[in-house]
C-alpha positions as CSV (number, residue, x, y, z in Angstrom):
1,X,-1.5,9.1,12.9
2,X,-2.4,10.1,9.8
3,X,-5.8,10.1,8.0
4,X,-6.7,9.7,4.2
5,X,-10.0,10.7,2.4
6,X,-10.5,11.8,-1.0
7,X,-11.6,15.2,-0.8
8,X,-14.8,14.9,-2.5
9,X,-16.0,18.4,-2.0
10,X,-14.1,18.8,-5.4
11,X,-16.2,16.3,-7.2
12,X,-19.1,17.3,-9.3
13,X,-22.4,14.9,-9.1
14,X,11.7,22.8,7.5
15,X,14.9,22.2,5.2
16,X,16.0,18.3,4.9
17,X,18.1,17.8,8.2
18,X,20.1,15.1,8.5
19,X,18.4,11.7,8.7
20,X,18.1,9.9,11.6
21,X,17.9,6.2,12.1
22,X,14.6,5.2,13.2
23,X,14.4,4.4,17.0
24,X,12.0,4.0,19.7
25,X,12.0,7.0,20.8
26,X,10.6,8.9,18.0
27,X,9.0,6.4,15.5
28,X,5.5,8.0,14.9
29,X,5.5,7.7,18.6
30,X,4.9,4.1,18.6
31,X,7.3,1.9,21.0
32,X,9.0,0.0,18.0
33,X,12.2,-0.7,18.2
34,X,14.3,0.1,15.2
35,X,17.5,1.1,13.7
36,X,20.3,1.0,11.1
37,X,21.5,-2.6,10.6
38,X,24.4,-1.5,12.3
39,X,25.6,1.9,14.1
40,X,23.9,5.0,12.8
41,X,27.1,5.9,11.4
42,X,27.8,2.6,9.2
43,X,25.7,3.2,6.5
44,X,24.5,0.0,4.5
45,X,26.1,-0.5,1.0
46,X,23.4,-1.0,-1.5
47,X,23.3,-4.5,-2.5
48,X,21.7,-4.1,-6.0
49,X,21.2,-7.6,-7.7
50,X,22.7,-7.3,-11.1
51,X,18.3,-7.4,-10.8
52,X,-20.4,13.6,-10.3
53,X,-17.2,16.3,-9.3
54,X,-16.5,19.8,-7.0
55,X,-15.4,23.0,-7.3
56,X,-11.8,21.8,-8.5
57,X,-12.0,18.3,-6.4
58,X,-14.4,15.7,-7.2
59,X,-18.6,17.9,-6.5
60,X,-20.6,20.9,-8.2
61,X,-19.4,24.2,-8.1
62,X,-22.2,26.9,-7.4
63,X,-21.6,28.8,-10.4
64,X,-22.3,26.0,-12.8
65,X,-25.9,25.4,-13.7
66,X,-26.9,21.5,-13.4
67,X,-29.7,19.9,-13.0
68,X,-30.2,18.3,-9.4
69,X,-31.9,15.4,-10.9
70,X,-29.1,14.8,-13.5
71,X,-26.3,14.9,-11.1
72,X,-28.2,12.1,-9.3
73,X,-28.9,10.1,-12.1
74,X,-26.0,7.6,-12.4
75,X,-26.3,7.2,-16.4
76,X,-25.7,10.9,-17.0
77,X,-22.1,11.9,-17.9
78,X,-19.9,15.1,-17.0
79,X,-18.2,17.9,-18.7
80,X,-16.6,20.4,-16.3
81,X,-14.2,23.0,-16.2
82,X,-13.6,25.2,-13.3
83,X,-14.5,28.9,-14.2
84,X,-11.5,30.0,-12.0
85,X,-9.0,27.8,-13.6
86,X,-6.9,29.0,-16.6
87,X,-7.8,26.8,-19.2
88,X,-4.3,27.2,-21.1
89,X,-2.5,26.0,-17.7
90,X,-4.1,22.6,-17.8
91,X,-1.1,20.8,-19.7
92,X,-1.3,17.4,-18.5
93,X,-4.5,15.2,-18.2
94,X,-4.8,11.4,-16.6
95,X,-7.2,9.0,-18.4
96,X,-8.7,6.1,-18.0
97,X,-10.5,4.2,-20.8
98,X,-12.0,1.0,-19.8
99,X,-14.9,-1.5,-19.1
100,X,-17.2,-0.9,-15.9
101,X,-19.4,-2.9,-14.0
102,X,-22.6,-2.4,-15.7
103,X,-24.3,-4.2,-18.4
104,X,-26.0,-2.2,-21.3
105,X,-29.4,-3.2,-22.9
106,X,-27.8,-5.9,-25.0
107,X,-26.1,-7.4,-21.8
108,X,-22.7,-6.2,-22.7
109,X,-20.3,-4.5,-20.3
110,X,-20.4,-0.6,-21.0
111,X,-16.7,1.2,-21.4
112,X,-16.3,4.7,-20.2
113,X,-13.7,7.0,-20.7
114,X,-12.9,9.3,-17.4
115,X,-10.5,12.4,-17.8
116,X,-9.6,15.1,-15.3
117,X,-6.2,16.7,-14.5
118,X,-4.2,16.5,-11.0
119,X,-6.4,19.3,-9.3
120,X,-9.5,18.1,-10.9
121,X,-10.1,21.6,-12.3
122,X,-11.2,19.4,-15.5
123,X,-13.2,16.4,-15.0
124,X,-14.8,14.4,-17.9
125,X,-16.9,11.1,-18.5
126,X,-18.5,9.6,-21.8
127,X,-19.9,6.1,-21.6
128,X,-19.4,4.1,-25.2
129,X,-20.9,0.8,-26.3
130,X,-17.8,-2.3,-26.1
131,X,-17.9,-2.7,-30.1
132,X,-16.5,1.0,-30.8
133,X,-13.1,0.5,-28.3
134,X,-10.3,1.5,-30.1
135,X,-7.9,4.4,-31.0
136,X,-10.0,6.4,-33.3
137,X,-12.6,6.8,-30.9
138,X,-10.3,7.6,-28.4
139,X,-8.7,10.4,-30.7
140,X,-12.1,11.6,-31.3
141,X,-13.0,12.1,-27.8
142,X,-9.6,13.9,-26.8
143,X,-10.4,16.5,-29.5
144,X,-14.0,16.8,-28.3
145,X,-13.0,17.5,-25.1
146,X,-10.6,20.3,-26.0
147,X,-13.1,21.9,-28.3
148,X,-15.9,21.7,-25.6
149,X,-14.3,22.8,-22.6
150,X,-12.1,25.0,-24.5
151,X,-8.8,23.6,-23.2
152,X,-5.9,23.0,-25.4
153,X,-4.9,19.7,-26.5
154,X,-2.7,18.3,-23.6
155,X,0.8,18.0,-24.0
156,X,1.1,15.0,-21.7
157,X,-1.4,12.3,-20.9
158,X,-0.8,9.5,-18.0
159,X,-2.9,6.3,-17.8
160,X,-2.6,3.4,-15.5
161,X,-3.8,0.2,-17.5
162,X,-1.2,-1.7,-19.6
163,X,-3.6,-3.3,-21.3
164,X,-5.0,-0.2,-22.8
165,X,-1.4,1.2,-23.8
166,X,-1.6,0.5,-27.3
167,X,-4.6,2.4,-27.8
168,X,-3.9,5.2,-25.7
169,X,-0.1,5.6,-27.1
170,X,-1.5,5.5,-30.9
171,X,-4.2,8.1,-30.2
172,X,-2.4,10.6,-28.3
173,X,0.9,10.1,-30.6
174,X,-1.6,11.1,-33.6
175,X,-2.2,13.9,-31.6
176,X,0.9,15.2,-30.7
177,X,0.5,14.1,-27.1
178,X,3.3,12.5,-25.1
179,X,1.7,9.3,-23.4
180,X,2.9,8.6,-19.9
181,X,2.3,5.2,-18.5
182,X,2.1,5.9,-14.8
183,X,0.3,4.8,-11.6
184,X,0.9,8.5,-10.3
185,X,-2.7,9.3,-11.8
186,X,-3.7,9.7,-8.0
187,X,-6.5,12.1,-8.4
188,X,-7.7,10.0,-11.2
189,X,-7.4,6.6,-9.1
190,X,-9.6,8.0,-6.3
191,X,-11.9,9.6,-8.2
192,X,-12.8,6.5,-9.8
193,X,-13.0,4.7,-6.5
194,X,-15.4,7.8,-5.4
195,X,-17.7,7.1,-8.6
196,X,-17.7,3.2,-7.8
197,X,-19.8,3.9,-4.8
198,X,-21.6,6.9,-5.8
199,X,-22.0,6.4,-9.5
200,X,-21.7,2.8,-10.7
201,X,-23.3,0.7,-7.9
202,X,-26.3,3.0,-8.1
203,X,-26.5,2.6,-12.2
204,X,-29.5,0.0,-12.8
205,X,-26.9,-2.1,-15.1
206,X,-24.8,-2.6,-12.4
207,X,-23.3,-6.0,-11.7
208,X,-22.4,-6.8,-8.0
209,X,-19.1,-9.0,-7.8
210,X,-18.2,-8.7,-11.2
211,X,-14.5,-9.0,-12.2
212,X,-12.1,-6.2,-13.8
213,X,-11.7,-6.9,-17.2
214,X,-8.2,-5.2,-17.4
215,X,-7.0,-6.2,-14.1
216,X,-3.5,-4.3,-12.8
217,X,-0.5,-6.0,-13.3
218,X,1.8,-6.6,-10.1
219,X,5.0,-8.5,-12.3
220,X,8.0,-10.2,-10.3
221,X,10.6,-7.5,-9.6
222,X,13.6,-7.0,-12.5
223,X,17.3,-6.4,-12.1
224,X,17.8,-2.9,-11.8
225,X,19.6,-1.0,-14.8
226,X,22.9,0.1,-14.0
227,X,22.1,3.7,-14.0
228,X,19.9,3.4,-11.0
229,X,22.4,2.1,-9.1
230,X,23.3,4.0,-5.7
231,X,25.8,3.5,-3.2
232,X,24.4,3.2,0.2
233,X,20.9,3.6,1.6
234,X,18.9,4.3,4.8
235,X,15.5,3.9,6.4
236,X,14.8,7.1,7.2
237,X,12.1,9.6,9.0
238,X,11.1,13.2,8.7
239,X,8.5,15.3,10.5
240,X,5.8,16.3,8.3
241,X,6.3,19.7,8.2
242,X,10.1,19.0,6.7
243,X,8.6,17.0,3.8
244,X,6.5,19.8,2.9
245,X,9.5,22.4,3.1
246,X,11.2,19.9,1.0
247,X,8.3,19.5,-1.6
248,X,7.6,23.3,-1.8
249,X,11.6,23.9,-2.5
250,X,11.3,21.3,-5.6
251,X,10.9,24.6,-8.1
252,X,13.0,27.0,-6.0
253,X,16.1,24.6,-5.9
254,X,15.7,23.3,-9.1
255,X,15.4,19.8,-7.7
256,X,14.5,16.4,-9.1
257,X,11.2,15.0,-7.6
258,X,7.8,15.2,-7.4
259,X,5.1,16.1,-5.0
260,X,1.3,15.4,-4.3
261,X,-1.6,17.3,-3.9
262,X,-2.2,16.6,0.0
263,X,-5.1,18.8,0.0
264,X,-6.8,17.0,-2.6
265,X,-6.1,13.7,-1.6
266,X,-7.5,14.5,1.7
267,X,-4.5,13.5,3.8
268,X,-4.3,14.9,7.4
269,X,-1.0,14.6,8.9
270,X,0.0,16.3,11.9
271,X,3.2,18.9,11.6
272,X,5.0,16.5,13.9
273,X,3.9,13.3,12.9
274,X,7.0,11.3,11.5
275,X,7.0,10.3,7.6
276,X,8.9,7.0,6.7
277,X,11.4,7.5,4.0
278,X,14.4,6.1,2.2
279,X,17.4,7.6,1.6
280,X,19.5,7.0,-0.9
281,X,23.6,8.1,-1.5
282,X,25.8,8.4,-4.3
283,X,28.7,10.1,-5.6
284,X,26.7,10.6,-8.8
285,X,23.8,11.7,-7.0
286,X,22.5,14.4,-9.8
287,X,22.8,11.9,-12.6
288,X,21.0,9.4,-10.7
289,X,18.1,11.7,-9.9
290,X,18.1,13.0,-13.4
291,X,17.7,9.1,-14.2
292,X,14.7,8.6,-11.5
293,X,13.0,11.6,-12.6
294,X,11.9,10.1,-15.8
295,X,10.4,6.9,-14.6
296,X,7.2,7.9,-12.9
297,X,8.3,6.7,-9.4
298,X,5.1,5.2,-7.6
299,X,6.2,3.4,-4.6
300,X,9.0,1.8,-2.0
301,X,8.1,-1.6,-0.8
302,X,10.2,-3.6,1.8
303,X,9.7,-7.0,0.8
304,X,10.5,-9.2,3.8
305,X,10.1,-12.4,2.0
306,X,13.0,-11.7,-0.3
307,X,14.8,-9.4,2.1
308,X,14.9,-6.5,-0.7
309,X,13.7,-3.5,-1.4
310,X,11.0,-3.3,-4.5
311,X,11.0,0.2,-6.4
312,X,7.6,0.4,-8.6
313,X,7.9,2.8,-11.7
314,X,5.5,3.4,-14.6
315,X,2.4,1.5,-14.8
316,X,4.1,-2.1,-14.0
317,X,7.9,-1.9,-14.0
318,X,9.0,-3.2,-10.8
319,X,12.9,-3.0,-9.9
320,X,15.1,-5.1,-7.1
321,X,16.1,-1.6,-5.7
322,X,18.2,-3.1,-3.4
323,X,19.0,-6.1,-1.1
324,X,20.0,-6.7,2.9
325,X,21.2,-9.8,4.7
326,X,18.0,-11.4,6.3
327,X,18.0,-12.0,10.0
328,X,15.4,-11.4,12.6
329,X,16.8,-7.6,13.3
330,X,16.8,-6.9,9.7
331,X,13.3,-8.4,9.1
332,X,12.1,-6.3,11.9
333,X,13.3,-3.2,10.7
334,X,11.9,-3.6,7.4
335,X,8.3,-4.5,8.9
336,X,8.6,-1.5,11.2
337,X,9.1,0.4,8.2
338,X,6.0,-0.8,6.4
339,X,4.0,-0.5,9.6
340,X,4.9,3.3,9.5
341,X,3.8,3.6,6.0
342,X,0.4,2.0,7.0
343,X,0.1,4.3,9.7
344,X,0.3,7.3,7.3
345,X,-2.0,5.2,5.1
346,X,0.6,4.4,2.4
347,X,2.6,8.1,2.5
348,X,6.3,8.1,2.2
349,X,9.1,9.3,0.4
350,X,12.5,8.9,-1.5
351,X,15.4,11.1,-1.2
352,X,18.5,10.9,-3.2
353,X,21.7,12.8,-1.6
354,X,25.3,13.0,-2.3
355,X,26.0,11.5,1.4
356,X,23.5,10.3,4.2
357,X,25.1,13.0,6.5
358,X,24.0,16.1,4.3
359,X,21.7,18.6,5.0
360,X,20.5,18.9,1.4
361,X,19.0,16.1,-1.2
362,X,19.2,16.5,-4.9
363,X,15.9,14.5,-5.4
364,X,12.7,14.3,-3.5
365,X,9.8,12.2,-4.4
366,X,6.6,12.3,-2.0
367,X,5.2,8.7,-2.7
368,X,1.6,7.2,-1.8
369,X,0.7,3.5,-1.5
370,X,-2.9,3.1,-3.0
371,X,-4.9,-0.2,-3.2
372,X,-5.8,-0.8,-7.1
373,X,-9.2,0.4,-7.9
374,X,-12.1,-1.8,-7.5
375,X,-12.7,-2.1,-11.4
């Protein structure tokens, strides 16, 4: 069983073995009967439809001089850089520019800019009135962060709200920054959740029950582009120790894919805990993995109602990744796979291989299903 809790101490204020069919004997140690749709060697063909922060986490480092009263003040703002971090190494930011469930003295919702990097070595917050929300304000704020903290203008900025795409994109492009719409802003998402409980709810202007002004999209899944087609797929599992080994080898083996900072995310998983995943095989595995690598892969979901797999990428793009014939057996298998994800607090993976019996993969993405932030 896995546990997941944001490692708020950072906030201020084995090689891939052949995948085995999931079975009752080794499925998160739960007596769930689940296997391949046919025999373990008759792999399925893919049926795609032509469809306040810490020492580098979120907490105040000892070496930084903060007034205790200021740290406890929910109206205060934050500008922090970990003293042990090389500023030039922070080349990618995660950013949210949105209203908060807080009213100012005019009775209008306050907006806030929250910026961090994936390790939370950089942390910045600033409140804004609702009548200055535009790309110029955001561009000036990005420049100010860079100058005040002595960090370079980032190469990339990830953001997860589709409604802010125009403003964020314009501000970034005027500074030569690549804007990246992506829900893989996990450090930012978890920090926002933490701030909601520890900062916003304590703010004197907090409005309980206030609905998010910019709710996250969850659109109907679309047809999958031809260049993302695979040939076979299977629900699979790997011990957590093997998952960590695969992630650590991404750079060494020059594989496509992405990992997660599990320490920062506060994920505690036993070495032998079986992590659910999806293995996709293709004779053109490398080109397929290369295309997937540019999509900001967020999650894979088994939709039992539609008897298909949903691939979520970017901010709000959802593809019908594969379909299967609906039956009590296939529905049970899909439900068990989703139950395994839930038992691992949303942790799962996507592996791309040349063959499902191969010992190696050419692409590996560690993924995490997270609920949307409460604001």
